[in-house]
C-alpha positions in Angstrom: -41.4 50.6 45.6 -39.6 47.0 45.5 -39.2 45.5 48.7 -35.1 45.2 49.5 -35.2 42.4 52.3 -36.0 40.6 48.2 -33.1 40.4 46.4 -32.5 41.7 42.7 -31.4 38.1 41.5 -31.8 35.4 42.6 -29.2 32.4 41.4 -30.4 29.5 39.6 -29.5 25.6 39.6 -29.1 24.1 36.4 -30.3 20.5 35.5 -27.3 18.5 34.8 -27.4 17.2 31.3 -29.1 14.5 30.2 -26.6 11.2 30.2 -27.2 8.5 27.7 -24.7 5.4 27.0 -22.4 5.9 24.3 -22.5 9.4 24.0 -20.6 13.1 24.8 -21.2 16.8 24.7 -19.1 19.1 22.7 -17.3 21.4 24.1 -17.5 23.9 21.0 -21.3 24.0 20.4 -23.0 21.6 23.5 -24.4 19.3 20.9 -24.9 15.9 21.8 -22.2 13.8 19.8 -21.4 9.5 19.3 -18.4 8.0 17.9 -18.1 7.4 14.2 -15.8 4.0 15.5 -12.8 5.8 14.1 -11.1 7.7 16.8 -9.4 10.0 13.6 -12.5 10.8 11.8 -14.4 12.0 15.4 -11.3 14.5 15.9 -12.1 15.6 12.4 -15.2 16.8 12.3 -14.8 18.1 15.9 -15.3 15.3 18.5 -18.0 13.2 16.7 -21.2 12.2 14.7 -24.3 14.9 16.1 -27.2 13.1 17.0 -29.6 13.5 14.3 -27.3 14.3 12.5 -27.6 12.9 8.7 -24.1 11.4 7.4 -23.5 11.1 3.6 -20.9 8.8 2.2 -19.3 9.1 -1.4 -18.4 5.7 -2.4 -15.1 4.7 -3.4 -15.2 3.3 -7.2 -14.2 -0.6 -5.4 -16.8 0.4 -2.2 -14.2 -1.1 -0.4 -13.1 1.9 2.0 -17.1 2.4 2.4 -17.5 -0.7 3.3 -15.0 -0.5 6.1 -16.5 2.9 7.4 -19.5 1.5 7.3 -18.4 -1.1 9.5 -16.7 0.7 12.0 -20.1 2.8 12.8 -21.9 -0.1 13.3 -19.7 -1.8 15.1 -18.7 1.1 17.7 -23.3 1.1 18.3 -22.3 -2.8 19.0 -20.1 -1.9 21.3 -21.9 1.3 23.1 -25.2 -0.7 23.3 -26.8 1.1 21.4 -30.0 0.0 18.6 -29.0 -1.1 15.3 -30.5 -0.4 12.3 -29.9 -1.8 9.1 -30.8 -1.6 5.5 -29.1 -2.6 1.8 -30.3 -3.9 -1.3 -27.1 -4.9 -2.9 -26.2 -7.1 0.0 -27.9 -9.2 2.9 -27.7 -6.6 6.1 -27.1 -9.9 8.2 -23.9 -10.6 6.3 -22.4 -6.7 6.7 -23.2 -7.5 10.5 -21.7 -10.8 11.0 -18.6 -9.5 9.9 -18.3 -6.7 11.9 -14.8 -6.2 13.4 -14.1 -6.8 17.4 -13.5 -4.5 19.8 -9.8 -4.8 21.4 -8.6 -3.0 24.4 -6.6 0.5 24.2 -3.0 0.3 23.3 -1.1 0.8 26.4 1.7 1.9 24.8 0.1 4.9 22.8 2.6 7.4 23.1 2.2 10.6 24.8 3.6 14.3 24.6 5.2 13.6 28.2 7.7 11.6 27.3 9.2 13.8 23.9 8.1 16.6 26.7 12.6 17.6 27.8 13.2 16.3 24.0 14.5 19.7 22.4 15.1 20.4 18.7 17.9 22.1 16.9 15.6 23.7 13.6 16.1 26.6 11.2 14.6 30.0 13.0 12.2 30.6 10.6 9.8 27.8 11.2 10.7 28.1 15.2 7.4 30.1 15.7 5.4 28.1 12.9 2.0 26.2 14.0 2.8 21.9 14.2 -0.2 19.7 12.5 -0.5 16.4 13.8 -0.4 13.8 10.9 -2.5 11.4 12.7 -6.1 13.0 14.3 -6.3 10.9 17.7 -7.9 12.2 20.7 -6.6 11.7 24.1 -10.0 11.9 25.7 -11.0 8.1 25.8 -14.3 8.4 23.5 -15.0 5.4 21.5 -14.1 1.8 20.6 -10.7 0.7 19.2 -11.4 -2.2 16.5 -9.6 -5.1 15.1 -10.2 -5.7 11.3 -8.1 -9.2 11.4 -11.2 -10.6 13.8 -15.2 -10.6 13.8 -17.2 -9.7 16.6 -18.3 -12.2 19.0 -21.4 -13.8 17.9 -22.8 -13.6 21.7 -22.2 -9.7 22.0 -24.3 -9.7 18.3 -27.5 -11.5 19.9 -27.7 -9.7 23.2 -28.0 -6.5 20.7 -30.9 -4.5 19.4 -30.2 -5.3 15.7 -33.2 -4.8 12.8 -33.1 -4.7 9.1 -34.8 -3.9 5.9 -34.1 -5.7 2.7 -36.3 -6.1 -0.4 -34.5 -7.3 -3.7 -37.4 -6.3 -5.9 -36.4 -4.0 -8.4 -39.1 -1.6 -9.3 -37.5 1.4 -10.5 -40.6 3.0 -12.7 -42.8 3.8 -9.6 -44.3 6.3 -7.9 -42.8 7.4 -5.6 -44.7 6.6 -2.1 -44.5 2.8 -4.3 -40.6 2.5 -4.2 -38.5 0.8 -2.2 -37.3 4.0 -0.5 -41.4 4.3 1.4 -40.9 1.1 2.5 -37.3 1.8 3.9 -38.8 5.5 5.6 -41.9 3.5 7.0 -39.6 1.1 8.8 -37.7 3.5 10.0 -40.6 5.4 11.1 -42.7 2.2 13.2 -38.5 1.6 14.6 -38.6 5.4 16.1 -42.0 5.2 17.2 -42.4 1.1 18.6 -39.2 1.8 20.3 -39.7 5.7 21.7 -36.5 7.4 19.8 -38.2 10.5 18.8 -37.8 13.6 20.6 -41.7 13.6 22.5 -41.5 9.7 23.8 -40.6 9.7 27.3 -39.1 6.4 27.7 -37.4 4.5 31.2 -34.3 4.8 29.5 -33.2 7.2 26.5 -31.1 5.4 24.1 -29.9 6.3 20.5 -30.2 4.5 17.7 -27.7 3.4 14.7 -29.3 3.7 11.3 -27.2 2.5 8.6 -28.0 2.5 5.0 -24.9 1.1 2.9 -25.2 1.6 -1.4 -28.0 3.5 -1.5 -28.4 5.3 -4.9 -26.8 1.8 -6.2 -28.4 0.7 -10.1 -31.0 -1.4 -8.0 -33.1 1.3 -6.3 -34.9 4.7 -8.7 -31.8 7.9 -8.9 -33.5 10.7 -9.3 -36.0 9.7 -6.3 -33.3 9.9 -4.1 -32.7 13.5 -3.1 -36.6 13.0 -1.9 -35.6 10.2 0.0 -33.1 12.4 1.9 -35.2 14.7 2.1 -38.0 12.9 4.2 -35.1 11.0 5.9 -33.4 14.0 7.1 -36.8 14.5 8.8 -37.2 12.0 10.7 -34.1 12.0 11.8 -33.9 15.7 13.1 -36.8 15.2 15.6 -35.3 11.6 17.0 -32.0 10.5 18.9 -30.9 9.2 16.3 -27.7 9.0 13.7 -28.2 7.9 10.1 -25.0 7.3 7.8 -26.0 6.8 3.9 -23.5 5.7 1.5 -23.8 6.1 -2.3 -22.0 5.5 -5.2 -22.3 8.4 -6.9 -19.4 7.6 -9.2 -22.2 5.8 -11.2 -24.1 8.9 -11.5 -24.3 10.8 -14.5 -26.3 13.8 -13.9 -23.8 16.0 -11.1 -27.1 17.8 -9.8 -28.7 14.7 -8.2 -25.1 14.8 -6.3 -25.4 18.4 -5.5 -28.6 18.1 -3.9 -27.6 15.2 -2.0 -25.0 17.0 -0.4 -27.1 19.8 0.5 -30.0 17.5 2.2 -26.8 16.1 4.0 -25.3 17.3 7.5 -21.8 15.3 7.1 -19.9 14.5 3.4 -17.1 13.0 3.0 -16.1 11.6 -0.2 -13.8 8.2 -0.4 -11.3 8.0 -3.3 -9.7 4.9 -3.4 -6.0 4.0 -5.0 -6.5 0.5 -6.0 -6.8 0.0 -10.0 -5.5 3.5 -10.4 -2.5 5.4 -11.4 -1.8 7.0 -8.1 -1.4 3.6 -6.6 2.2 3.3 -8.3 3.0 7.3 -7.4 5.9 6.4 -5.0 4.2 9.6 -2.8 1.4 8.0 -2.1 3.3 4.4 -1.3 2.1 4.6 2.5 -1.6 5.5 1.6 -4.8 3.9 0.3 -6.8 6.4 -0.2 -7.6 10.4 -0.4 -10.4 11.5 2.2 -12.0 14.3 1.6 -14.7 16.4 3.1 -17.2 18.2 0.6 -19.8 19.3 3.7 -19.3 20.1 7.3 -22.0 20.6 9.7 -22.8 23.7 10.9 -24.9 23.0 13.7 -26.0 25.4 16.8 -24.1 28.0 15.3 -22.9 29.7 12.0 -19.1 27.8 11.7 -18.0 23.6 12.0 -16.5 22.5 14.5 -14.8 20.3 12.4 -10.5 20.7 11.5 -9.1 23.4 9.0 -7.0 20.6 7.1 -8.5 19.2 3.7 -4.9 16.9 2.7 -6.4 13.9 4.2 -5.7 9.7 3.4 -6.2 7.1 4.3 -4.0 4.1 5.3 -5.5 0.9 5.4 -3.6 -1.3 7.9 -4.2 -5.1 8.7 -6.0 -4.4 11.8 -7.2 -0.5 11.6 -8.2 2.2 9.5 -6.6 5.7 10.3 -7.3 9.2 8.7 -3.8 11.0 8.4 -2.8 14.4 7.4 -1.3 14.2 3.5 2.2 15.5 4.8 3.1 18.4 1.9 6.3 19.5 4.3 8.2 16.5 3.4 6.5 16.6 -0.1 10.0 16.9 -1.9 11.9 14.5 0.5 9.2 11.8 -0.5 9.3 12.4 -4.5 13.2 12.3 -4.3 12.4 8.9 -1.9 10.0 7.7 -4.4 12.2 8.5 -7.1 15.6 6.7 -5.9 12.8 4.0 -4.7 11.6 3.3 -8.4 15.8 3.3 -9.4 16.5 1.0 -6.7 13.6 -1.4 -7.7 14.2 -0.4 -11.4 18.2 -1.6 -10.7 17.5 -4.7 -9.8 15.3 -5.6 -12.1 17.6 -5.5 -14.4 20.4 -6.6 -12.4 18.6 -9.5 -11.8 17.5 -10.2 -15.7 20.7 -9.2 -16.7 23.3 -9.9 -14.6 21.3 -13.3 -12.4 19.4 -14.3 -15.7 22.5 -14.0 -18.0 24.8 -15.6 -16.3 22.7 -18.5 -15.0 22.0 -18.6 -18.9 26.0 -18.5 -19.7 26.9 -20.9 -17.1 24.4 -23.3 -18.6 25.8 -22.7 -22.4 29.0 -24.0 -21.9 28.0 -26.9 -19.7 26.1 -27.6 -22.9 29.5 -27.3 -24.9 31.8 -30.4 -24.7 33.9 -29.7 -27.4 34.8 -26.0 -25.3 35.0 -27.4 -22.4 37.3 -30.0 -23.4 39.6 -27.8 -25.3 40.3 -25.9 -21.9 42.0 -29.0 -21.0 45.2 -27.6 -22.8 45.4 -24.1 -20.3 46.4 -26.1 -17.5 49.3 -28.6 -17.2 47.4 -31.9 -16.9 46.7 -34.0 -13.2 46.6 -30.1 -12.3 42.8 -30.1 -11.6 40.4 -32.8 -12.6 38.3 -31.7 -14.4 39.0 -29.1 -17.5 38.8 -25.6 -16.5 35.9 -23.8 -18.3 33.7 -26.2 -16.4 34.4 -24.9 -13.1 34.3 -21.5 -15.0 30.6 -22.6 -15.9 29.5 -23.5 -12.3 30.8 -20.5 -11.2 28.7 -19.0 -13.8 25.8 -20.6 -12.2 26.3 -20.0 -8.8 26.9 -16.4 -9.6 24.0 -15.8 -11.1 22.0 -17.8 -8.9 23.3 -14.7 -6.1 23.2 -12.0 -8.1 19.2 -12.9 -8.2 19.5 -14.1 -4.9 20.6 -10.4 -4.2 18.7 -8.2 -6.4 15.5 -9.8 -4.9 16.0 -9.1 -1.3 17.3 -5.2 -2.7 13.6 -5.4 -4.3 12.2 -6.8 -1.0 14.6 -4.1 0.9 13.4 -0.7 -1.4 9.9 -1.8 -1.3 8.9 -4.0 2.0 9.3 -2.4 5.3 11.9 0.0 6.6 14.4 -2.0 7.7 18.5 -0.9 8.8 19.3 -4.6 8.8 18.2 -5.4 5.2 19.4 -3.0 3.8 23.0 -3.4 5.0 23.1 -7.0 4.1 22.0 -6.1 0.8 24.6 -4.0 0.7 27.2 -5.5 2.4 26.6 -9.2 -0.6 26.4 -6.7 -3.5 29.6 -4.8 -2.2 31.4 -8.3 -1.8 29.9 -9.7 -5.2 30.9 -6.4 -7.3 35.1 -6.6 -5.6 35.0 -10.2 -6.4 33.7 -9.3 -10.1 36.5 -6.7 -10.3 39.3 -8.6 -8.7 38.8 -11.9 -11.8 38.0 -8.7 -14.4 41.4 -7.9 -13.0 43.3 -11.0 -13.1 42.2 -11.8 -16.4 43.3 -8.9 -17.7 46.6 -8.1 -16.6 47.5 -12.0 -16.0 45.8 -13.8 -18.7 47.9 -16.6 -18.1 46.2 -17.6 -15.5 42.9 -18.2 -17.7 45.1 -20.0 -20.3 46.4 -17.6 -22.4 49.6 -16.4 -23.5 51.1 -19.9 -22.5 55.0 -20.4 -22.8 55.9 -22.2 -25.7 58.7 -24.3 -24.4 56.2 -25.4 -21.6 53.4 -25.8 -23.8 55.8 -28.4 -26.1 57.0 -30.3 -22.9 53.7 -31.3 -21.6 52.9 -32.4 -25.2 56.1 -34.6 -25.5 55.3 -35.9 -21.3 51.2 -36.7 -21.8 49.9 -36.6 -25.4 49.1 -40.5 -25.3 50.0 -41.4 -21.9 47.4 -43.9 -19.9 45.5 -42.0 -17.4 46.1 -38.5 -19.4 42.6 -39.4 -22.1 41.1 -35.7 -21.4 44.6 -34.3 -22.5 45.1 -36.4 -25.3 41.5 -35.6 -26.3 41.8 -32.0 -26.3 45.1 -32.2 -28.4 43.4 -34.4 -31.1 40.1 -32.0 -31.3 43.1 -28.9 -31.8 44.9 -30.2 -34.1 41.3 -30.8 -36.1 39.2 -27.4 -35.7 42.8 -25.7 -36.1 44.3 -28.1 -38.6 47.3 -27.9 -37.2 50.1 -30.6 -36.0 51.6 -30.2 -32.6 52.5 -27.3 -30.5 54.7 -25.5 -32.5 55.4 -28.3 -35.5 54.7 -31.8 -36.0 58.9 -32.2 -35.3 57.4 -31.8 -31.5 56.2 -35.7 -31.6 59.9 -36.9 -32.3 60.9 -38.3 -28.9 58.0 -37.8 -26.9 56.1 -40.5 -24.7 53.6 -41.7 -27.4 56.6 -41.6 -30.5 58.2 -44.0 -28.2 55.2 -46.5 -27.5 54.3 -46.1 -31.3 58.0 -47.0 -31.9 57.7 -50.4 -30.0 54.5 -51.8 -31.0 55.9 -51.2 -34.3 52.9 -48.4 -36.2 56.1 -46.9 -37.5 53.4 -43.4 -36.8 55.4 -39.9 -36.7 52.2 -38.3 -35.8 48.8 -38.8 -34.6 45.9 -39.2 -37.2 44.6 -36.2 -36.0 47.4 -34.1 -37.8 46.5 -35.8 -41.5 43.8 -34.5 -43.9 40.7 -36.3 -43.0 38.6 -37.0 -44.6 35.5 -37.0 -41.8 36.0 -32.8 -41.1 32.6 -32.1 -40.6 31.6 -34.9 -38.4 32.1 -34.0 -34.6 33.7 -36.5 -33.5 36.4 -36.8 -36.3 39.1 -36.0 -33.7 38.1 -39.3 -31.3 37.8 -41.5 -35.3 40.3 -39.8 -37.2 39.7 -41.2 -41.5 43.4 -39.8 -43.2 42.8 -39.0 -46.8 46.7 -40.4 -47.4 47.5 -42.0 -44.8 51.3 -43.0 -46.6 52.0 -39.6 -47.2 51.3 -38.2 -43.7 53.8 -40.3 -42.0 56.3 -39.9 -44.6 59.7 -38.5 -43.4 60.7 -36.3 -46.8 59.2 -32.9 -46.4 58.2 -32.8 -49.5 55.3 -35.3 -49.9 54.0 -35.1 -46.0 53.1 -31.3 -46.3 50.8 -33.0 -49.3 49.1 -35.5 -46.5 48.8 -33.3 -43.3 49.3 -30.1 -41.6 52.0 -28.5 -41.2 52.0 -25.4 -38.9 52.0 -25.8 -34.9 48.3 -24.9 -32.9 49.9 -22.5 -29.9 49.3 -19.8 -31.8 45.8 -21.1 -32.9 45.2 -21.9 -29.0 46.0 -18.0 -27.9 44.0 -17.0 -30.0 41.0 -18.4 -28.7 41.6 -18.1 -24.9 42.1 -14.7 -25.4 38.9 -14.5 -27.4 36.7 -16.5 -24.8 38.7 -13.6 -22.4 37.8 -10.7 -23.7 33.7 -12.0 -24.0 33.8 -12.6 -20.0 35.1 -9.4 -19.8 33.1 -7.8 -21.9 30.0 -9.8 -19.7 32.3 -8.7 -16.3 32.0 -5.1 -17.3 28.2 -4.7 -17.7 27.6 -6.5 -14.9 30.0 -4.4 -12.8 28.5 -1.0 -14.4 24.7 -2.6 -13.2 25.4 -3.2 -10.2 27.4 -0.2 -9.5 24.0 1.8 -10.8 22.0 -0.2 -8.2 24.6 0.0 -5.6 24.5 4.5 -6.0 20.6 4.1 -5.9 20.5 2.1 -2.5 23.0 4.0 -0.8 21.5 7.4 -1.5 18.1 5.5 -1.3 19.3 4.7 2.3 20.5 7.9 3.3 17.1 10.1 1.7 14.7 7.1 3.9 17.3 7.5 7.0 16.0 11.9 6.4 13.2 11.6 6.4 12.7 8.9 9.3 15.2 11.6 11.2 12.6 14.6 10.2 9.7 12.0 10.4 10.2 11.3 14.7 11.2 14.9 15.1 8.1 16.1 13.6 6.0 13.7 16.0 7.8 14.5 19.2 7.2 18.6 18.6 3.3 17.5 17.0 2.7 15.5 20.4 3.5 17.8 22.6 1.7 19.9 21.1 -1.6 18.1 21.1 -1.3 17.0 24.7 -0.6 20.5 25.1 -3.8 21.5 23.3 -6.2 18.5 25.1 -5.2 20.0 28.4 -6.4 23.4 27.5 -9.4 21.8 26.3 -9.6 20.0 29.4 -9.3 22.9 31.5 -11.5 25.4 30.1 -14.3 23.3 31.1 -13.3 20.9 34.5 -17.1 21.0 35.8 -19.0 20.1 32.6 -22.2 19.0 34.7 -22.3 22.1 36.1 -22.2 24.3 32.9 -24.0 22.0 29.9 -28.2 21.4 30.4 -31.2 23.0 30.5 -34.5 22.5 31.5 -36.1 20.6 29.1 -32.9 18.6 29.7 -31.1 18.9 27.0 -27.4 20.6 26.7 -26.9 24.4 26.3 -24.3 26.2 25.0 -21.7 27.6 27.9 -21.7 31.0 29.1 -24.1 32.2 26.9 -27.2 34.6 27.6 -30.7 32.4 27.1 -32.8 33.9 24.0 -35.9 33.2 22.8 -36.9 29.2 21.9 -38.0 29.5 18.1 -41.1 27.9 18.4 -42.4 27.1 14.4 -45.6 25.4 12.8 -46.0 22.1 12.8 -45.3 21.0 9.4 -46.7 18.1 8.0 -44.9 15.8 5.0 -46.9 13.6 3.4 -47.1 11.9 0.3 -51.0 10.1 -0.9 -52.2 7.1 1.6 -48.7 7.3 3.4 -47.6 10.3 6.5 -44.3 10.3 7.4 -45.3 12.4 10.1 -48.9 12.7 11.3 -49.9 15.9 12.8 -50.2 14.5 16.8 -46.5 13.0 16.2 -45.3 16.6 15.4 -43.0 18.5 17.5 -41.5 22.2 17.7 -38.3 22.9 17.2 -37.5 23.6 19.7 -38.1 20.1 21.6 -35.6 17.8 19.1 -32.1 17.0 19.8 -30.6 19.2 16.9 -32.0 22.2 18.3 -32.2 22.4 21.8 -28.7 23.8 22.7 -30.3 26.8 20.6 -32.2 28.5 23.7 -28.5 30.5 24.3 -27.2 31.3 21.1 -26.6 34.8 20.3 -29.0 37.7 18.1 -27.2 36.1 14.4 -27.9 32.8 14.9 -31.1 33.3 16.0 -31.6 35.0 12.8 -30.0 32.7 10.6 -32.1 29.7 12.1 -34.9 31.5 11.5 -33.7 32.2 8.4 -32.6 28.7 7.3 -36.3 27.5 8.8 -38.4 30.1 6.4 -36.7 28.3 3.5 -37.1 24.7 4.4 -40.7 26.0 5.1 -40.9 27.2 1.7 -39.8 24.1 0.0 -42.4 22.2 1.6 -45.0 24.4 0.8 -44.1 24.1 -2.9 -43.5 19.8 -2.5 -47.0 19.6 -0.7 -48.8 22.0 -3.8 -46.9 19.7 -6.3 -49.0 16.8 -4.7 -52.2 18.1 -4.2 -51.5 18.8 -8.5 -51.1 14.9 -8.5 -53.9 14.0 -6.8 
């Protein structure tokens, strides 16, 4: 019979969990985590990278995104004062270390849900109860560091860190596994773990984390068929140590998908990076804000049957000037963004044709007119002599060039507005100039259609005759005199109505005083040099006597009889019609551009309002969720921890530890783990938390161990056969 004075239940205190700099304990499975350097990446995979895990990254085609991920991973290790061991054959690891981004202070103005707490949004009743998903994965609990990609890490900071690297530029793809660079890397990692006491069996004074960075493993410099074997042994080393390994592999160069599937199976976390650079996706309007896709091929289910990551798979990478962010690709705005992208492309193409048709054509037309002096000279007859110092077409040509430059500037501004950052001021300025130019063109077209007299067409006959009599041949009216001679030469006419218009004119009086006895100018005569471009300046009559005869029957044989006013009217109307057609085409193009600009502006404004409303709701929901998670475990130090110093799963009954037989991983003369270095599964940081797993988790772990044991036995038999 039990002693009644001794209680049947004795509460035993739990030791505090092990404290390692730069780590935290997962609230889901009590696993020890470290930061990847990218807060959004940590949030996606459940809070961080598990210690003792193998993270595999399927590189993008250019390798730039994978290199950025590796830099973040290594920079976080330096900032957290953790050891680094970098291996690569494609690039010098020291160059990769020197290019690490510099840590910066956290942004003090990060938006929180409290600022939008009191704001309410009116939405449709069927969407009120839907779960809101954050577009950018961030954590309200400060874990890890922030880095600036525009700056490099301080040299003194790198010198104070424990950084080692391995590189071997020898190329030997056809040798056995134990003679390849894979074995040399494993040997260097094993020596690093043993020498600096990162193994789970080691008892250092201060426990630290080792970060392994293997960049571009499996490239053409490596034997491809040996990669799965290498990852198998690498995982065995990482599993039994306080180490987290990130490996980048360019699987896009592999023709055999079986090797890729084996590597994914041997990893704990596998992500695929797909860059848009150099692909048709780069020109997709709905993806213009992103630089690539982020796909999770495998999630780690550590210390449990399910993984603790997010359930969202539509993820995209946004590589900004100073940081990299992984965001949710918002499918709910797909239609709106597609329409916005459609109108953005329409606006860009409209501005392109506006620049090409309007701006370029106007400049070209103005230059052509300026390079045609006879045409400009003839336009002197459209206005009263002395009204303007230069011919009318000269100012019209200058107006064409100026308008072309203005249209080109507006078109460039429109392209920049549609492709650049969202700026309401730029868009308003662009639309204002476009409307102003459009109104000016329409005004000129209306004046030319209904008041052609303003451009020289429909001139009054009496006024033209009076101008001829008062200005032809008068000193100071040389341009007008040359214009009349040019008209009489090219139109084969004389005077405005007839040759009698010169009778009694100031020119006729001057001729009478000089006793030249010319009744009409020589340009009215039939000329010998009509093919000459300067015939109007130096006319050479065929028969001057017949040209200047008084008898009607005689002078008809030597000079032109009809007047020039009808030909001048037709000439001016022809030019006005050409200008009106060109102006109408420009108006149509600019109206289309203005329509695209207005619709694009409205669509973008609507999308901005939708994103702002959704962002406020997302921030409020995220803050509430984080507060609930933090409230569930106010005292993590009391709940997490067990006798061997590793964390346990909270609120679970302790169950039997899994004791495995010692495993010897050896290939010929190279031993990856000697017999005395073998460790029970229960002593590793990856599996120590299984002490409080339930029965189903124990069965799953035993099945997994049996599978790995059988694979190991088969590989040992193969090695013994080869020996």
